[in-house]
KELOTOR-299155 format. One record per residue (C-alpha): residue number from 1; residue in three letters; x negated, y, z negated. Coordinates in nm, 2 decimals. Each point is the difference from the previous one (the first is absolute). Layout:
REM KELOTOR-299155
SITE   n res      X      Y      Z
SITE NUM ala      X      Y      Z
...
END
This chain:
REM KELOTOR-299155
SITE   n res      X      Y      Z
SITE   1 unk   0.99   1.62   1.13
SITE   2 unk  -0.07   0.10  -0.37
SITE   3 unk  -0.12  -0.25  -0.19
SITE   4 unk  -0.06  -0.13  -0.37
SITE   5 unk  -0.28  -0.22  -0.08
SITE   6 unk  -0.04  -0.08  -0.36
SITE   7 unk  -0.33  -0.13  -0.10
SITE   8 unk  -0.21   0.21   0.23
SITE   9 unk  -0.28   0.02  -0.20
SITE  10 unk  -0.02  -0.40   0.01
SITE  11 unk  -0.16  -0.21   0.24
SITE  12 unk   0.27  -0.09   0.22
SITE  13 unk   0.20   0.34  -0.06
SITE  14 unk  -0.25   0.21   0.12
SITE  15 unk  -0.09  -0.21   0.29
SITE  16 unk   0.36   0.03   0.11
SITE  17 unk   0.05   0.36  -0.06
SITE  18 unk  -0.36   0.08   0.19
SITE  19 unk   0.15  -0.20   0.27
SITE  20 unk   0.32   0.19  -0.01
SITE  21 unk  -0.17   0.40  -0.01
SITE  22 unk  -0.19  -0.16   0.33
SITE  23 unk   0.28  -0.05   0.18
SITE  24 unk   0.17   0.31  -0.08
SITE  25 unk   0.29  -0.11  -0.26
SITE  26 unk   0.07   0.22  -0.34
SITE  27 unk  -0.13  -0.19  -0.29
SITE  28 unk   0.08   0.08  -0.35
SITE  29 unk  -0.24  -0.17  -0.26
SITE  30 unk   0.09  -0.12  -0.31
SITE  31 unk  -0.27  -0.16  -0.27
SITE  32 unk  -0.02   0.01  -0.38
SITE  33 unk  -0.37  -0.04   0.06
SITE  34 unk  -0.05  -0.23  -0.32
SITE  35 unk  -0.32  -0.14  -0.11
SITE  36 unk   0.04  -0.38   0.03
SITE  37 unk  -0.35   0.00   0.22
SITE  38 unk  -0.20   0.28   0.06
SITE  39 unk   0.21   0.31   0.09
SITE  40 unk  -0.32   0.16   0.22
SITE  41 unk   0.09  -0.22   0.28
SITE  42 unk   0.36   0.09  -0.05
SITE  43 unk  -0.09   0.40   0.05
SITE  44 unk  -0.27  -0.07   0.29
SITE  45 unk   0.30  -0.18   0.14
SITE  46 unk   0.21   0.28  -0.02
SITE  47 unk  -0.22   0.26   0.11
SITE  48 unk  -0.03  -0.19   0.32
SITE  49 unk   0.38   0.04   0.05
SITE  50 unk  -0.01   0.37  -0.06
SITE  51 unk  -0.29   0.03   0.28
SITE  52 unk   0.22  -0.21   0.25
SITE  53 unk   0.25   0.22  -0.06
SITE  54 unk  -0.19   0.32   0.06
SITE  55 unk  -0.16  -0.18   0.32
SITE  56 unk   0.33  -0.16   0.15
SITE  57 unk   0.21   0.34  -0.09
SITE  58 unk   0.26  -0.28  -0.15
SITE  59 unk   0.20   0.12  -0.28
SITE  60 unk  -0.10  -0.16  -0.33
SITE  61 unk   0.10   0.07  -0.40
SITE  62 unk  -0.14  -0.19  -0.27
SITE  63 unk   0.17  -0.10  -0.35
SITE  64 unk  -0.20  -0.09  -0.26
SITE  65 unk   0.28  -0.13  -0.24
SITE  66 unk   0.13  -0.34  -0.16
SITE  67 unk   0.27  -0.19   0.26
SITE  68 unk   0.14  -0.14  -0.38
SITE  69 unk   0.16   0.36  -0.07
SITE  70 unk   0.35   0.05   0.13
SITE  71 unk   0.00   0.35   0.00
SITE  72 unk  -0.29   0.06   0.21
SITE  73 unk   0.06  -0.22   0.22
SITE  74 unk   0.36   0.11   0.06
SITE  75 unk  -0.16   0.38   0.06
SITE  76 unk  -0.27  -0.14   0.21
SITE  77 unk   0.28  -0.14   0.23
SITE  78 unk   0.23   0.37  -0.02
SITE  79 unk  -0.33   0.21   0.08
SITE  80 unk  -0.15  -0.23   0.29
SITE  81 unk   0.33  -0.16   0.14
SITE  82 unk  -0.24  -0.35   0.16
SITE  83 unk   0.17  -0.14   0.29
SITE  84 unk  -0.14  -0.36  -0.10
SITE  85 unk  -0.23  -0.12  -0.30
SITE  86 unk  -0.29  -0.26   0.00
SITE  87 unk  -0.03  -0.11  -0.33
SITE  88 unk  -0.31  -0.12  -0.10
SITE  89 unk  -0.08   0.14  -0.34
SITE  90 unk  -0.05  -0.30  -0.26
SITE  91 unk  -0.17  -0.14  -0.27
SITE  92 unk  -0.25  -0.24   0.16
SITE  93 unk  -0.15  -0.28  -0.14
SITE  94 unk   0.08  -0.32  -0.03
SITE  95 unk  -0.19  -0.08  -0.34
SITE  96 unk   0.05   0.33  -0.14
SITE  97 unk   0.35  -0.13  -0.02
SITE  98 unk  -0.12  -0.26  -0.27
SITE  99 unk  -0.10   0.25  -0.22
SITE 100 unk   0.25   0.34   0.07
SITE 101 unk   0.30  -0.13   0.15
SITE 102 unk   0.22   0.31  -0.13
SITE 103 unk  -0.22   0.22   0.23
SITE 104 unk   0.11  -0.21   0.27
SITE 105 unk   0.36   0.06  -0.12
SITE 106 unk  -0.05   0.37   0.01
SITE 107 unk  -0.14   0.03   0.31
SITE 108 unk   0.16  -0.27   0.21
SITE 109 unk   0.36  -0.02  -0.13
SITE 110 unk   0.07   0.34  -0.18
SITE 111 unk  -0.18   0.20   0.26
SITE 112 unk   0.20  -0.22   0.28
SITE 113 unk   0.31   0.04  -0.13
SITE 114 unk  -0.04   0.39   0.02
SITE 115 unk  -0.13  -0.02   0.36
SITE 116 unk   0.31  -0.23   0.10
SITE 117 unk   0.21   0.22  -0.18
SITE 118 unk  -0.17   0.33   0.23
SITE 119 unk   0.02  -0.18   0.27
SITE 120 unk   0.36  -0.06  -0.05
SITE 121 unk   0.13   0.36  -0.07
SITE 122 unk  -0.25   0.15   0.23
SITE 123 unk   0.11  -0.20   0.30
SITE 124 unk  -0.31  -0.12   0.09
SITE 125 unk  -0.01  -0.20   0.36
SITE 126 unk  -0.27  -0.25  -0.12
SITE 127 unk  -0.15  -0.13  -0.27
SITE 128 unk  -0.29  -0.23   0.05
SITE 129 unk  -0.22  -0.15  -0.33
SITE 130 unk  -0.25  -0.18  -0.10
SITE 131 unk   0.05  -0.37  -0.12
SITE 132 unk  -0.27  -0.28  -0.01
SITE 133 unk  -0.05  -0.35   0.07
SITE 134 unk  -0.04  -0.06  -0.33
SITE 135 unk   0.36  -0.07  -0.04
SITE 136 unk  -0.05  -0.32   0.16
SITE 137 unk  -0.12  -0.12  -0.31
SITE 138 unk   0.03  -0.39  -0.03
SITE 139 unk   0.09  -0.02   0.34
SITE 140 unk  -0.22  -0.25   0.21
SITE 141 unk   0.14  -0.02   0.29
SITE 142 unk  -0.26   0.15   0.24
SITE 143 unk   0.06   0.24   0.19
SITE 144 unk   0.20   0.23  -0.24
SITE 145 unk   0.33   0.12   0.21
SITE 146 unk   0.21   0.29  -0.12
SITE 147 unk   0.32  -0.31   0.07
SITE 148 unk  -0.14  -0.19  -0.29
SITE 149 unk   0.17   0.11  -0.34
SITE 150 unk  -0.30   0.15  -0.24
SITE 151 unk   0.17  -0.08  -0.37
SITE 152 unk  -0.33  -0.11  -0.19
SITE 153 unk  -0.26   0.25  -0.03
SITE 154 unk  -0.31  -0.09  -0.20
SITE 155 unk  -0.08   0.35  -0.15
SITE 156 unk   0.23   0.33  -0.14
SITE 157 unk  -0.14   0.18   0.34
SITE 158 unk   0.11  -0.24   0.21
SITE 159 unk   0.38   0.04  -0.20
SITE 160 unk   0.01   0.40   0.01
SITE 161 unk  -0.04  -0.03   0.36
SITE 162 unk   0.25  -0.27   0.06
SITE 163 unk   0.24   0.20  -0.22
SITE 164 unk  -0.09   0.32   0.25
SITE 165 unk   0.13  -0.24   0.30
SITE 166 unk   0.29  -0.06  -0.19
SITE 167 unk   0.10   0.36  -0.11
SITE 168 unk  -0.08   0.09   0.36
SITE 169 unk   0.28  -0.27   0.12
SITE 170 unk   0.22   0.12  -0.24
SITE 171 unk  -0.03   0.41   0.13
SITE 172 unk   0.02  -0.16   0.35
SITE 173 unk   0.35  -0.17  -0.06
SITE 174 unk   0.16   0.26  -0.20
SITE 175 unk  -0.10   0.31   0.14
SITE 176 unk  -0.12  -0.12   0.33
SITE 177 unk  -0.34   0.11  -0.06
SITE 178 unk  -0.26  -0.15   0.29
SITE 179 unk  -0.28  -0.17  -0.18
SITE 180 unk  -0.32  -0.18   0.10
SITE 181 unk  -0.20  -0.19  -0.22
SITE 182 unk  -0.33  -0.07   0.09
SITE 183 unk  -0.20  -0.26  -0.19
SITE 184 unk  -0.39   0.10   0.05
SITE 185 unk  -0.24  -0.34  -0.01
SITE 186 unk  -0.33   0.08  -0.15
SITE 187 unk  -0.11   0.33   0.17
SITE 188 unk  -0.34   0.12   0.02
SITE 189 unk  -0.20   0.26   0.24
SITE 190 unk  -0.15   0.37  -0.09
SITE 191 unk   0.11   0.22  -0.28
SITE 192 unk   0.10  -0.36  -0.19
SITE 193 unk   0.06  -0.02  -0.37
SITE 194 unk  -0.28  -0.02  -0.21
SITE 195 unk   0.17  -0.30  -0.22
SITE 196 unk   0.02  -0.22   0.35
SITE 197 unk  -0.21  -0.27   0.06
SITE 198 unk  -0.16   0.14   0.34
SITE 199 unk  -0.09   0.33  -0.24
SITE 200 unk  -0.17  -0.22  -0.28
SITE 201 unk  -0.15  -0.28   0.19
SITE 202 unk  -0.16   0.28   0.23
SITE 203 unk  -0.13   0.22  -0.34
SITE 204 unk  -0.10  -0.30  -0.21
SITE 205 unk  -0.21  -0.19   0.32
SITE 206 unk  -0.16   0.34   0.09
SITE 207 unk  -0.13   0.05  -0.39
SITE 208 unk  -0.12  -0.37   0.03
SITE 209 unk   0.28  -0.08  -0.29
SITE 210 unk   0.19  -0.36   0.01
SITE 211 unk   0.34   0.03   0.13
SITE 212 unk   0.28  -0.17  -0.13
SITE 213 unk   0.16  -0.27   0.25
SITE 214 unk   0.29  -0.11  -0.15
SITE 215 unk   0.13  -0.37   0.12
SITE 216 unk  -0.31  -0.04   0.09
SITE 217 unk   0.05   0.17   0.34
SITE 218 unk   0.25  -0.25   0.10
SITE 219 unk   0.31   0.17   0.03
SITE 220 unk   0.10   0.16   0.32
SITE 221 unk   0.15   0.39   0.06
SITE 222 unk   0.18   0.15   0.32
SITE 223 unk  -0.26   0.29  -0.01
SITE 224 unk   0.18   0.30   0.20
SITE 225 unk  -0.23   0.29   0.12
SITE 226 unk   0.18   0.35  -0.15
SITE 227 unk   0.01   0.13   0.36
SITE 228 unk   0.25  -0.30   0.10
SITE 229 unk   0.18   0.06  -0.34
SITE 230 unk   0.02   0.35   0.10
SITE 231 unk   0.13  -0.06   0.35
SITE 232 unk   0.28  -0.21  -0.11
SITE 233 unk   0.09   0.24  -0.26
SITE 234 unk   0.07   0.29   0.20
SITE 235 unk   0.19  -0.23   0.29
SITE 236 unk   0.19  -0.15  -0.28
SITE 237 unk   0.11   0.37  -0.10
SITE 238 unk   0.06   0.09   0.37
SITE 239 unk   0.24  -0.28   0.06
SITE 240 unk   0.31   0.04  -0.26
SITE 241 unk   0.12  -0.31  -0.16
SITE 242 unk   0.35  -0.11   0.14
SITE 243 unk   0.22  -0.27  -0.14
SITE 244 unk  -0.07  -0.31   0.14
SITE 245 unk   0.37  -0.12   0.26
SITE 246 unk  -0.10  -0.35  -0.05
SITE 247 unk  -0.07  -0.05  -0.34
SITE 248 unk   0.21  -0.27  -0.21
SITE 249 unk   0.14   0.01  -0.35
SITE 250 unk   0.01  -0.35  -0.05
SITE 251 unk  -0.35  -0.03   0.13
SITE 252 unk  -0.14   0.33  -0.12
SITE 253 unk  -0.34   0.09   0.16
SITE 254 unk  -0.24   0.18  -0.29
SITE 255 unk  -0.15   0.23   0.30
SITE 256 unk   0.31   0.15   0.13
SITE 257 unk   0.36   0.10  -0.12
SITE 258 unk   0.31   0.11   0.13
SITE 259 unk  -0.13   0.33  -0.16
SITE 260 unk  -0.28   0.22   0.12
SITE 261 unk  -0.23  -0.22  -0.11
SITE 262 unk  -0.32  -0.22   0.08
SITE 263 unk  -0.33  -0.10  -0.11
SITE 264 unk  -0.30  -0.06   0.18
SITE 265 unk  -0.36  -0.15  -0.05
SITE 266 unk  -0.29   0.19   0.10
SITE 267 unk  -0.29  -0.23   0.01
SITE 268 unk  -0.30  -0.12   0.23
SITE 269 unk   0.18  -0.35   0.04
SITE 270 unk  -0.36  -0.18  -0.04
SITE 271 unk  -0.10  -0.08  -0.36
SITE 272 unk  -0.37   0.05  -0.07
SITE 273 unk  -0.18  -0.19  -0.28
SITE 274 unk  -0.12   0.25  -0.25
SITE 275 unk  -0.36  -0.18   0.05
SITE 276 unk   0.02   0.08   0.35
SITE 277 unk   0.11   0.37  -0.10
SITE 278 unk  -0.34   0.01  -0.27
SITE 279 unk  -0.20  -0.09   0.34
SITE 280 unk   0.12   0.27   0.20
SITE 281 unk  -0.10   0.21  -0.32
SITE 282 unk  -0.32  -0.17   0.02
SITE 283 unk  -0.02   0.11   0.38
SITE 284 unk   0.07   0.34  -0.01
SITE 285 unk  -0.22   0.07  -0.28
SITE 286 unk  -0.30  -0.18   0.14
SITE 287 unk   0.00  -0.19  -0.38
SITE 288 unk   0.07  -0.30  -0.15
SITE 289 unk   0.28   0.00  -0.28
SITE 290 unk  -0.08  -0.15  -0.30
SITE 291 unk   0.32  -0.22  -0.09
SITE 292 unk   0.14  -0.07  -0.32
SITE 293 unk   0.24  -0.31   0.08
SITE 294 unk   0.32   0.06  -0.32
SITE 295 unk   0.32  -0.18   0.02
SITE 296 unk   0.32   0.15   0.15
SITE 297 unk   0.12   0.27  -0.23
SITE 298 unk   0.36   0.01  -0.19
SITE 299 unk   0.29   0.16   0.24
SITE 300 unk  -0.23  -0.07   0.33
SITE 301 unk   0.15  -0.14   0.32
SITE 302 unk  -0.22  -0.29   0.13
SITE 303 unk   0.11   0.10   0.33
SITE 304 unk   0.15   0.24   0.26
SITE 305 unk   0.08   0.03   0.34
SITE 306 unk   0.26   0.18   0.19
SITE 307 unk   0.23  -0.05   0.26
SITE 308 unk   0.02   0.33   0.18
SITE 309 unk   0.26  -0.11   0.27
SITE 310 unk   0.29   0.21  -0.11
SITE 311 unk  -0.23   0.32   0.01
SITE 312 unk  -0.13  -0.10   0.33
SITE 313 unk   0.35   0.00   0.15
SITE 314 unk   0.14   0.30  -0.17
SITE 315 unk  -0.29   0.25   0.05
SITE 316 unk  -0.20  -0.16   0.27
SITE 317 unk  -0.33   0.02  -0.21
SITE 318 unk  -0.24  -0.31  -0.19
SITE 319 unk  -0.26   0.06  -0.20
SITE 320 unk  -0.31  -0.18   0.16
SITE 321 unk  -0.34   0.17  -0.14
SITE 322 unk  -0.23  -0.28  -0.04
SITE 323 unk  -0.12  -0.01  -0.40
SITE 324 unk  -0.39   0.03   0.10
SITE 325 unk   0.06   0.32   0.25
SITE 326 unk   0.22   0.17  -0.26
SITE 327 unk  -0.24  -0.11  -0.33
SITE 328 unk  -0.28   0.18   0.23
SITE 329 unk   0.22   0.30   0.03
SITE 330 unk   0.07   0.02  -0.36
SITE 331 unk  -0.42  -0.02  -0.11
SITE 332 unk  -0.08   0.25   0.27
SITE 333 unk   0.23   0.19  -0.20
SITE 334 unk  -0.10  -0.05  -0.34
SITE 335 unk  -0.39   0.03   0.09
SITE 336 unk   0.11   0.35   0.15
SITE 337 unk   0.24   0.11  -0.28
SITE 338 unk  -0.16  -0.14  -0.33
SITE 339 unk  -0.35  -0.06   0.05
SITE 340 unk  -0.13   0.27   0.31
SITE 341 unk   0.26   0.27  -0.17
SITE 342 unk  -0.14  -0.09  -0.31
SITE 343 unk   0.34  -0.03  -0.19
SITE 344 unk   0.07  -0.16  -0.34
SITE 345 unk   0.15  -0.35   0.03
END
């Protein structure tokens, strides 16, 4: 199977591309490799993908290009003819969307439009794409279910991801393009993003610097380990979206359609307080963190909690890695990659 993976220099995209190469798929990677965070870790991920392709013998091509460039995207699809697409490229970061919303229009709206058009014209069998738990916004009914409406985003980042879901449905309806949107819940693990809390907390704790603990550590997150996310993404891509024969237009289900369209949560189904997450970091490091207790930030959601029942029913898999185990794996990687190797942070 030839699969185009966008964002393969990024955290989730790297892990997904690596898994696909290891199982023998042909992978076309596509990433602009921007400097939103330190490009050194992105280059290190890309080097591992090259090594993985050489070790496994799986075909691998990397395109260092911008998805917002229509001509380049069309040329890539014409040249490489992917059978399926896993779209994990995006401008990430909830808080950055408050500072630079235009970056999200280019990366999350314009680029996604280019991808949908390319999938349509090149008869792609299935488009699987990243959404986010942030689309639940002002919703407070827990656990979050795909069958509930999500019309009250709390930041522009979430609004662009909700827009992706709507755009995907229109293409599934008009052109019968099978699409699967995956709402990720607070992904963490080795090779993670340096702007994420786990990375920042580990770095500051080691340096003896205070860590900013928003909402006084009381908010909860459904922290989901990267290996669980990858398993869900790959299984969802393998299982092509189909129309729901029971879909009722008088009582429309937001998670499915009479078109080949669906939405899944991918979360651990086990919300953990931020304070407990910090305790797991302290335990793995064997060092106490200095905590600076602060109020909830603008745009932050107080709590997240995924109902992953639909994912499990569809693909036979449910995330289950305990936070303490996942954090310990991250810390072991961090110490090896940054501290032992002496790579800049």
